[in-house]
The first five atom37 places (N, CA, C, CB, O) and aatype in JSON, in Angstrom:
{
  "aatype": [12, 11, 11, 7, 9, 13, 1, 0, 13, 9, 0, 13, 9, 16, 9, 10, 0, 13, 13, 9, 15, 5, 3, 13, 2, 16, 13, 1, 19, 10, 7, 15, 7, 16, 19, 19, 3, 12, 15, 16, 15, 6, 2, 6, 2, 6, 2, 6, 2, 7, 15, 9, 14, 10, 2, 10, 2, 16, 2, 2, 16, 19, 9, 13, 9, 2, 7, 19, 3, 7, 15, 3, 3, 2, 3, 7, 16, 16, 1, 3, 16, 14, 19, 11, 15, 13, 6, 11, 0, 11, 6, 10, 0, 9, 15, 18, 5, 16, 19, 3, 16],
  "atom_mask": [
    [1, 1, 1, 1, 1],
    [1, 1, 1, 1, 1],
    [1, 1, 1, 1, 1],
    [1, 1, 1, 0, 1],
    [1, 1, 1, 1, 1],
    [1, 1, 1, 1, 1],
    [1, 1, 1, 1, 1],
    [1, 1, 1, 1, 1],
    [1, 1, 1, 1, 1],
    [1, 1, 1, 1, 1],
    [1, 1, 1, 1, 1],
    [1, 1, 1, 1, 1],
    [1, 1, 1, 1, 1],
    [1, 1, 1, 1, 1],
    [1, 1, 1, 1, 1],
    [1, 1, 1, 1, 1],
    [1, 1, 1, 1, 1],
    [1, 1, 1, 1, 1],
    [1, 1, 1, 1, 1],
    [1, 1, 1, 1, 1],
    [1, 1, 1, 1, 1],
    [1, 1, 1, 1, 1],
    [1, 1, 1, 1, 1],
    [1, 1, 1, 1, 1],
    [1, 1, 1, 1, 1],
    [1, 1, 1, 1, 1],
    [1, 1, 1, 1, 1],
    [1, 1, 1, 1, 1],
    [1, 1, 1, 1, 1],
    [1, 1, 1, 1, 1],
    [1, 1, 1, 0, 1],
    [1, 1, 1, 1, 1],
    [1, 1, 1, 0, 1],
    [1, 1, 1, 1, 1],
    [1, 1, 1, 1, 1],
    [1, 1, 1, 1, 1],
    [1, 1, 1, 1, 1],
    [1, 1, 1, 1, 1],
    [1, 1, 1, 1, 1],
    [1, 1, 1, 1, 1],
    [1, 1, 1, 1, 1],
    [1, 1, 1, 1, 1],
    [1, 1, 1, 1, 1],
    [1, 1, 1, 1, 1],
    [1, 1, 1, 1, 1],
    [1, 1, 1, 1, 1],
    [1, 1, 1, 1, 1],
    [1, 1, 1, 1, 1],
    [1, 1, 1, 1, 1],
    [1, 1, 1, 0, 1],
    [1, 1, 1, 1, 1],
    [1, 1, 1, 1, 1],
    [1, 1, 1, 1, 1],
    [1, 1, 1, 1, 1],
    [1, 1, 1, 1, 1],
    [1, 1, 1, 1, 1],
    [1, 1, 1, 1, 1],
    [1, 1, 1, 1, 1],
    [1, 1, 1, 1, 1],
    [1, 1, 1, 1, 1],
    [1, 1, 1, 1, 1],
    [1, 1, 1, 1, 1],
    [1, 1, 1, 1, 1],
    [1, 1, 1, 1, 1],
    [1, 1, 1, 1, 1],
    [1, 1, 1, 1, 1],
    [1, 1, 1, 0, 1],
    [1, 1, 1, 1, 1],
    [1, 1, 1, 1, 1],
    [1, 1, 1, 0, 1],
    [1, 1, 1, 1, 1],
    [1, 1, 1, 1, 1],
    [1, 1, 1, 1, 1],
    [1, 1, 1, 1, 1],
    [1, 1, 1, 1, 1],
    [1, 1, 1, 0, 1],
    [1, 1, 1, 1, 1],
    [1, 1, 1, 1, 1],
    [1, 1, 1, 1, 1],
    [1, 1, 1, 1, 1],
    [1, 1, 1, 1, 1],
    [1, 1, 1, 1, 1],
    [1, 1, 1, 1, 1],
    [1, 1, 1, 1, 1],
    [1, 1, 1, 1, 1],
    [1, 1, 1, 1, 1],
    [1, 1, 1, 1, 1],
    [1, 1, 1, 1, 1],
    [1, 1, 1, 1, 1],
    [1, 1, 1, 1, 1],
    [1, 1, 1, 1, 1],
    [1, 1, 1, 1, 1],
    [1, 1, 1, 1, 1],
    [1, 1, 1, 1, 1],
    [1, 1, 1, 1, 1],
    [1, 1, 1, 1, 1],
    [1, 1, 1, 1, 1],
    [1, 1, 1, 1, 1],
    [1, 1, 1, 1, 1],
    [1, 1, 1, 1, 1],
    [1, 1, 1, 1, 1]
  ],
  "atom_positions": [
    [[38.11, 82.85, 5.95], [36.83, 82.91, 5.7], [35.96, 81.26, 5.97], [36.8, 83.51, 4.17], [36.45, 80.13, 5.93]],
    [[34.5, 81.7, 6.26], [34.16, 80.53, 7.33], [33.77, 79.43, 6.68], [33.04, 80.84, 8.33], [33.64, 79.7, 5.49]],
    [[33.57, 78.53, 6.86], [32.8, 76.99, 5.49], [31.7, 77.06, 4.97], [32.43, 75.43, 6.0], [31.28, 76.3, 4.1]],
    [[30.82, 78.48, 5.7], [29.36, 78.5, 5.25], [29.53, 79.06, 4.45], [0.0, 0.0, 0.0], [29.0, 78.83, 3.37]],
    [[30.35, 80.04, 4.67], [30.42, 81.71, 3.23], [31.01, 81.12, 1.97], [31.87, 83.41, 3.69], [30.69, 81.4, 0.81]],
    [[32.15, 80.06, 2.48], [33.1, 79.56, 1.63], [31.93, 78.25, 0.1], [34.48, 78.55, 3.03], [31.8, 77.98, -1.1]],
    [[31.56, 78.04, 1.16], [30.08, 77.16, 0.59], [29.91, 77.97, -0.03], [28.74, 76.71, 1.4], [30.78, 78.33, -0.82]],
    [[28.49, 78.73, 0.06], [27.8, 79.42, -0.29], [28.56, 80.14, -1.77], [27.44, 80.17, 0.9], [28.07, 80.13, -2.9]],
    [[29.58, 80.59, -1.46], [30.59, 80.97, -2.51], [30.36, 81.05, -3.55], [31.49, 80.38, -2.63], [30.15, 81.78, -4.52]],
    [[30.48, 79.36, -2.91], [31.24, 78.36, -4.86], [30.19, 78.01, -5.35], [32.35, 76.58, -4.93], [30.08, 77.59, -6.51]],
    [[29.23, 78.13, -4.5], [27.48, 77.25, -4.89], [27.33, 78.32, -5.75], [25.89, 77.01, -3.48], [26.6, 78.18, -6.74]],
    [[27.88, 79.37, -5.55], [26.86, 80.95, -6.25], [28.01, 80.63, -8.03], [27.43, 83.56, -4.82], [27.39, 80.28, -9.04]],
    [[29.27, 80.77, -8.1], [30.07, 80.49, -8.95], [29.74, 79.37, -9.98], [31.09, 80.31, -8.31], [29.92, 79.46, -11.19]],
    [[29.3, 78.44, -9.41], [29.41, 77.07, -9.82], [27.86, 77.19, -10.74], [29.56, 75.8, -8.32], [27.61, 76.74, -11.86]],
    [[26.91, 78.02, -9.72], [25.27, 78.29, -10.73], [26.34, 79.73, -11.47], [23.03, 79.0, -9.35], [26.9, 79.21, -12.44]],
    [[26.62, 80.68, -11.4], [26.85, 81.75, -11.89], [27.66, 81.13, -13.3], [27.59, 82.73, -10.82], [27.49, 81.88, -14.26]],
    [[28.68, 79.66, -13.68], [29.42, 79.11, -14.78], [28.01, 78.27, -15.32], [30.96, 78.12, -14.29], [27.89, 78.1, -16.53]],
    [[27.22, 77.88, -14.6], [26.5, 76.96, -15.34], [25.33, 78.09, -16.53], [25.59, 75.83, -14.02], [25.19, 77.64, -17.67]],
    [[24.81, 79.07, -16.3], [23.99, 80.11, -16.84], [25.24, 80.66, -17.52], [23.08, 81.13, -15.76], [24.67, 81.28, -18.42]],
    [[26.27, 80.84, -17.69], [27.0, 81.18, -18.57], [27.58, 80.78, -19.48], [27.49, 81.5, -18.29], [28.2, 81.54, -20.23]],
    [[27.53, 79.5, -19.64], [27.35, 78.89, -20.65], [26.49, 77.97, -21.5], [27.96, 78.63, -20.56], [26.67, 77.19, -22.43]],
    [[25.38, 78.47, -20.69], [24.26, 78.11, -21.34], [23.76, 79.43, -22.37], [23.19, 77.67, -20.18], [23.82, 80.63, -22.14]],
    [[23.1, 78.51, -23.91], [22.71, 78.97, -25.26], [21.75, 80.0, -24.64], [22.02, 77.77, -26.37], [20.67, 79.57, -24.24]],
    [[22.11, 81.78, -24.46], [20.99, 82.91, -24.75], [20.45, 83.26, -26.2], [21.55, 84.23, -24.25], [19.48, 83.96, -26.5]],
    [[21.38, 82.57, -27.06], [20.58, 82.97, -27.99], [19.69, 82.53, -28.93], [21.06, 83.4, -28.43], [19.88, 82.95, -30.07]],
    [[18.49, 81.56, -28.69], [17.55, 81.15, -29.11], [16.57, 81.72, -27.94], [17.69, 79.72, -29.44], [17.12, 82.35, -27.04]],
    [[15.79, 81.61, -27.92], [14.05, 81.92, -27.18], [12.74, 81.58, -27.79], [13.74, 83.47, -27.01], [12.91, 81.81, -28.99]],
    [[11.32, 81.08, -27.61], [10.5, 80.49, -27.11], [9.43, 81.59, -27.28], [10.87, 79.95, -25.83], [9.22, 82.38, -26.36]],
    [[8.74, 81.65, -28.46], [7.71, 83.14, -28.06], [6.56, 82.02, -27.15], [6.68, 84.3, -30.0], [6.28, 80.89, -27.52]],
    [[6.26, 82.41, -26.43], [4.87, 82.2, -26.1], [3.97, 81.87, -26.38], [4.46, 82.67, -25.91], [3.11, 82.72, -26.58]],
    [[3.72, 80.75, -26.51], [1.7, 80.92, -26.77], [2.59, 80.26, -28.35], [0.0, 0.0, 0.0], [1.91, 80.28, -29.37]],
    [[3.61, 79.88, -28.42], [3.33, 79.49, -30.35], [4.46, 78.88, -30.01], [3.33, 80.83, -31.99], [5.38, 78.94, -29.2]],
    [[3.94, 78.06, -31.21], [5.82, 76.69, -31.18], [6.9, 77.28, -32.09], [0.0, 0.0, 0.0], [7.77, 76.58, -32.61]],
    [[6.82, 78.32, -32.21], [7.96, 79.53, -32.45], [9.49, 79.71, -31.87], [7.34, 80.74, -31.95], [9.75, 80.72, -31.21]],
    [[10.34, 78.86, -32.07], [11.37, 79.32, -31.28], [12.64, 79.96, -32.58], [11.92, 77.87, -30.18], [12.96, 79.49, -33.68]],
    [[12.97, 80.83, -32.07], [13.94, 82.28, -33.1], [15.43, 82.29, -32.37], [13.06, 84.41, -32.81], [15.67, 82.62, -31.2]],
    [[16.44, 81.81, -33.45], [17.27, 81.24, -32.95], [18.63, 82.97, -33.82], [17.21, 79.17, -33.47], [19.21, 83.29, -34.86]],
    [[18.42, 83.34, -32.71], [19.53, 84.9, -32.67], [21.29, 84.29, -32.67], [19.19, 86.08, -30.63], [22.22, 85.09, -32.58]],
    [[21.44, 83.31, -32.75], [22.62, 82.98, -33.12], [24.04, 83.05, -34.59], [22.22, 82.05, -32.84], [25.22, 82.76, -34.41]],
    [[23.45, 83.47, -35.85], [23.43, 83.84, -36.55], [22.72, 84.94, -37.09], [23.46, 83.16, -36.81], [21.52, 85.1, -36.9]],
    [[23.62, 85.89, -37.92], [22.95, 86.75, -38.97], [22.33, 86.29, -40.27], [23.82, 87.61, -39.34], [21.48, 87.01, -40.81]],
    [[22.71, 85.1, -40.84], [22.77, 85.27, -41.94], [20.82, 84.24, -41.11], [24.44, 84.71, -43.17], [20.86, 83.49, -40.14]],
    [[19.67, 84.54, -41.76], [18.63, 84.23, -41.55], [17.4, 84.93, -42.58], [18.6, 84.46, -40.24], [17.04, 86.06, -42.9]],
    [[16.94, 83.27, -42.91], [16.55, 82.55, -44.51], [14.79, 84.14, -43.71], [16.14, 79.46, -44.76], [13.89, 84.22, -44.54]],
    [[14.68, 84.56, -43.1], [13.09, 85.72, -42.79], [13.77, 86.83, -42.01], [11.49, 84.92, -41.56], [13.12, 87.78, -41.57]],
    [[14.97, 86.72, -41.84], [15.89, 88.17, -41.86], [15.27, 89.66, -42.62], [17.37, 87.76, -42.78], [15.09, 89.63, -43.84]],
    [[15.02, 90.72, -41.98], [14.9, 91.45, -43.11], [16.71, 92.86, -43.41], [13.07, 92.32, -42.71], [17.93, 92.84, -43.22]],
    [[15.94, 93.55, -43.8], [16.97, 94.46, -44.75], [17.96, 95.18, -42.89], [15.64, 96.25, -46.19], [19.11, 95.42, -42.54]],
    [[16.5, 95.22, -42.24], [17.05, 95.8, -40.94], [17.33, 94.77, -39.84], [16.06, 96.81, -40.39], [17.04, 95.46, -38.87]],
    [[17.55, 94.08, -39.55], [17.61, 92.33, -39.0], [17.69, 92.46, -38.03], [0.0, 0.0, 0.0], [18.46, 92.45, -37.07]],
    [[15.86, 92.75, -38.64], [14.56, 92.01, -37.67], [13.96, 91.21, -38.49], [13.35, 92.97, -37.03], [13.91, 91.17, -39.72]],
    [[13.23, 90.14, -37.16], [12.71, 89.0, -38.6], [11.39, 89.4, -38.06], [13.15, 86.85, -38.7], [11.26, 90.14, -37.08]],
    [[10.28, 88.84, -38.82], [9.16, 89.16, -38.38], [8.87, 87.87, -37.84], [8.25, 89.76, -39.32], [9.3, 86.75, -38.09]],
    [[8.05, 88.3, -37.08], [7.34, 86.77, -36.23], [5.99, 86.83, -36.71], [7.27, 86.73, -34.25], [5.39, 87.91, -36.7]],
    [[5.49, 85.8, -37.12], [3.87, 85.23, -37.75], [3.07, 84.73, -36.76], [3.91, 83.93, -38.86], [2.91, 83.51, -36.86]],
    [[2.33, 85.39, -35.57], [2.13, 84.62, -34.78], [0.7, 84.29, -35.31], [2.39, 85.08, -33.45], [0.27, 84.9, -36.28]],
    [[-0.04, 83.34, -34.69], [-1.84, 83.66, -34.28], [-2.33, 85.16, -34.62], [-2.19, 83.51, -32.39], [-1.97, 86.15, -33.99]],
    [[-3.13, 85.15, -35.63], [-4.06, 86.35, -34.72], [-5.19, 85.85, -33.67], [-4.97, 87.33, -35.83], [-5.62, 86.9, -33.19]],
    [[-5.53, 85.31, -33.37], [-6.34, 85.22, -32.12], [-6.15, 84.56, -30.73], [-7.3, 84.72, -32.47], [-6.86, 84.09, -29.84]],
    [[-4.24, 84.89, -31.1], [-4.02, 85.17, -29.37], [-4.82, 85.93, -28.19], [-2.89, 85.88, -29.26], [-5.97, 86.19, -28.57]],
    [[-4.66, 86.2, -27.39], [-5.49, 87.23, -26.69], [-3.99, 87.72, -25.18], [-7.47, 86.21, -25.97], [-3.32, 87.0, -24.43]],
    [[-4.04, 88.62, -25.3], [-3.19, 89.02, -23.71], [-4.35, 89.74, -22.99], [-1.57, 90.29, -23.82], [-5.27, 90.52, -23.24]],
    [[-3.5, 88.73, -21.47], [-4.53, 88.9, -20.86], [-3.82, 90.37, -19.66], [-5.09, 87.24, -20.22], [-2.67, 90.13, -20.02]],
    [[-3.67, 91.29, -18.87], [-2.86, 92.27, -18.67], [-3.03, 92.52, -17.16], [-3.14, 93.43, -19.58], [-4.14, 92.8, -16.7]],
    [[-1.74, 92.39, -16.25], [-1.85, 92.14, -14.64], [-1.25, 93.54, -14.14], [-0.85, 90.64, -13.98], [-0.16, 94.0, -14.48]],
    [[-1.94, 93.96, -13.5], [-1.32, 94.86, -12.52], [-1.14, 94.87, -11.47], [-1.61, 95.63, -12.44], [-1.98, 95.62, -10.97]],
    [[-0.22, 94.31, -10.44], [-0.29, 94.13, -8.66], [-0.61, 94.92, -8.44], [0.0, 0.0, 0.0], [-1.24, 94.79, -7.39]],
    [[-0.64, 96.66, -9.05], [-0.73, 97.46, -7.86], [-2.08, 98.17, -7.77], [0.39, 98.46, -7.82], [-2.68, 98.49, -6.74]],
    [[-2.54, 98.42, -9.32], [-2.96, 99.39, -9.75], [-4.41, 98.41, -10.48], [-1.76, 100.29, -10.67], [-5.23, 99.12, -11.06]],
    [[-4.65, 97.14, -10.45], [-5.19, 96.66, -11.09], [-6.28, 95.81, -10.37], [0.0, 0.0, 0.0], [-5.88, 95.47, -9.25]],
    [[-7.65, 95.34, -10.7], [-8.69, 94.92, -9.88], [-9.39, 93.25, -10.74], [-9.92, 96.44, -9.78], [-9.86, 92.84, -11.81]],
    [[-9.09, 92.88, -9.59], [-10.11, 91.48, -10.01], [-11.26, 91.32, -10.66], [-10.56, 90.88, -9.05], [-11.6, 90.34, -11.32]],
    [[-11.83, 92.28, -10.45], [-13.01, 92.54, -11.21], [-13.1, 93.31, -12.85], [-13.74, 93.35, -10.24], [-14.15, 93.79, -13.26]],
    [[-11.59, 93.33, -13.8], [-11.3, 93.57, -14.05], [-11.71, 93.09, -15.75], [-10.61, 93.61, -13.25], [-11.64, 91.89, -15.5]],
    [[-11.93, 93.11, -16.6], [-11.22, 91.89, -17.49], [-10.15, 91.72, -18.48], [-12.01, 91.44, -18.14], [-10.02, 90.98, -19.46]],
    [[-9.28, 92.79, -17.83], [-8.08, 92.09, -18.4], [-7.13, 92.25, -19.37], [0.0, 0.0, 0.0], [-5.92, 92.13, -19.59]],
    [[-8.44, 92.64, -20.0], [-8.06, 92.69, -21.84], [-6.81, 93.57, -22.56], [-9.43, 93.42, -22.64], [-5.98, 93.25, -23.42]],
    [[-7.19, 95.38, -21.49], [-6.45, 96.45, -22.05], [-4.84, 96.65, -20.9], [-7.68, 97.98, -22.07], [-4.13, 95.77, -20.41]],
    [[-4.77, 98.11, -20.82], [-3.58, 98.7, -20.36], [-4.48, 99.48, -18.89], [-2.73, 99.88, -21.74], [-4.45, 99.54, -17.66]],
    [[-4.95, 99.78, -19.64], [-6.18, 100.13, -18.5], [-7.1, 99.49, -17.31], [-7.03, 100.43, -19.14], [-7.4, 99.89, -16.18]],
    [[-7.42, 98.28, -18.1], [-8.54, 97.31, -17.84], [-7.78, 96.24, -17.33], [-9.46, 96.88, -19.08], [-7.93, 95.12, -17.81]],
    [[-6.59, 96.55, -15.97], [-6.19, 95.06, -15.36], [-6.31, 93.92, -14.17], [-5.25, 95.15, -15.29], [-6.26, 94.0, -12.94]],
    [[-6.44, 93.12, -14.84], [-6.54, 91.84, -13.6], [-5.36, 92.31, -12.36], [-5.97, 89.94, -14.42], [-4.41, 92.99, -12.75]],
    [[-5.42, 91.99, -11.05], [-4.27, 92.64, -10.34], [-3.59, 90.84, -10.04], [-4.84, 93.91, -8.63], [-2.38, 90.64, -10.16]],
    [[-4.29, 89.99, -9.76], [-3.61, 88.7, -9.63], [-3.82, 87.82, -10.48], [-3.81, 88.12, -8.6], [-4.75, 87.72, -11.28]],
    [[-2.18, 86.62, -10.13], [-2.41, 85.86, -11.66], [-3.45, 84.42, -11.31], [-0.54, 85.24, -12.45], [-3.43, 83.48, -12.1]],
    [[-4.09, 84.41, -10.4], [-4.81, 83.77, -10.66], [-6.24, 84.43, -10.82], [-4.61, 82.9, -9.9], [-7.12, 83.63, -10.48]],
    [[-6.66, 85.45, -11.16], [-7.43, 85.91, -12.44], [-7.33, 85.87, -13.37], [-7.63, 86.69, -12.66], [-8.25, 85.88, -14.19]],
    [[-5.94, 85.77, -13.63], [-5.27, 86.34, -15.08], [-5.73, 84.73, -15.36], [-3.19, 87.04, -15.28], [-6.46, 84.48, -16.32]],
    [[-5.25, 83.66, -14.47], [-5.07, 81.97, -15.4], [-6.81, 82.18, -15.61], [-4.35, 79.94, -14.12], [-7.3, 82.41, -16.71]],
    [[-7.59, 82.06, -14.41], [-8.97, 82.08, -14.86], [-9.34, 82.62, -16.38], [-9.68, 82.93, -13.85], [-9.46, 81.96, -17.41]],
    [[-9.46, 83.89, -16.21], [-9.73, 84.56, -17.76], [-8.6, 83.65, -18.48], [-9.38, 86.56, -17.96], [-9.44, 82.95, -19.05]],
    [[-7.56, 83.2, -18.84], [-7.03, 82.31, -19.94], [-7.28, 81.24, -20.57], [-6.23, 82.03, -19.77], [-7.08, 80.93, -21.75]],
    [[-7.94, 80.4, -19.29], [-8.28, 79.35, -19.37], [-10.32, 79.72, -20.28], [-7.94, 78.63, -17.6], [-10.93, 79.23, -21.23]],
    [[-10.55, 80.54, -19.51], [-11.93, 80.83, -20.68], [-11.94, 81.21, -21.65], [-12.79, 81.56, -20.52], [-12.9, 81.21, -22.43]],
    [[-10.36, 81.79, -21.89], [-10.26, 82.26, -23.78], [-9.68, 81.04, -24.9], [-8.87, 83.77, -24.02], [-9.41, 81.13, -26.1]],
    [[-9.61, 79.93, -24.0], [-8.52, 78.78, -24.39], [-10.46, 78.36, -25.43], [-7.46, 77.24, -22.49], [-11.61, 78.5, -25.03]],
    [[-9.82, 77.8, -26.91], [-9.9, 77.75, -27.48], [-9.58, 76.44, -28.74], [-9.73, 78.59, -27.2], [-8.42, 76.54, -29.16]],
    [[-10.15, 75.61, -29.21], [-9.66, 74.94, -29.79], [-9.67, 74.63, -31.75], [-10.04, 74.17, -28.97], [-10.67, 74.16, -32.29]],
    [[-8.41, 74.99, -32.55], [-8.72, 74.74, -33.97], [-8.76, 73.79, -34.35], [-8.14, 75.15, -34.74], [-8.36, 72.74, -33.82]],
    [[-9.27, 73.96, -35.39], [-9.43, 72.05, -35.9], [-8.99, 72.64, -37.67], [-11.89, 70.94, -35.67], [-8.92, 71.83, -38.59]]
  ]
}
């Protein structure tokens, strides 16, 4: 095996080992401070069917993006009117920001 291929293989194995060792049982709900821990089945908020309800702020705005069929002339507020680019989605997200006091 050539040195370059061997080094690439070792780097790949190292990165793979790092990701395997990470805790994938928790995740953060985007747009909120909510962290969900799925590492235990004993969760105080768990329903009888095993799901955990998330009570998110009702003022959240979803912006739909479709790089193929979207258009930056759309408003991005529904699946039928997606924007095309991340730049337009960012512009819309900034325009929807509000401060709750």
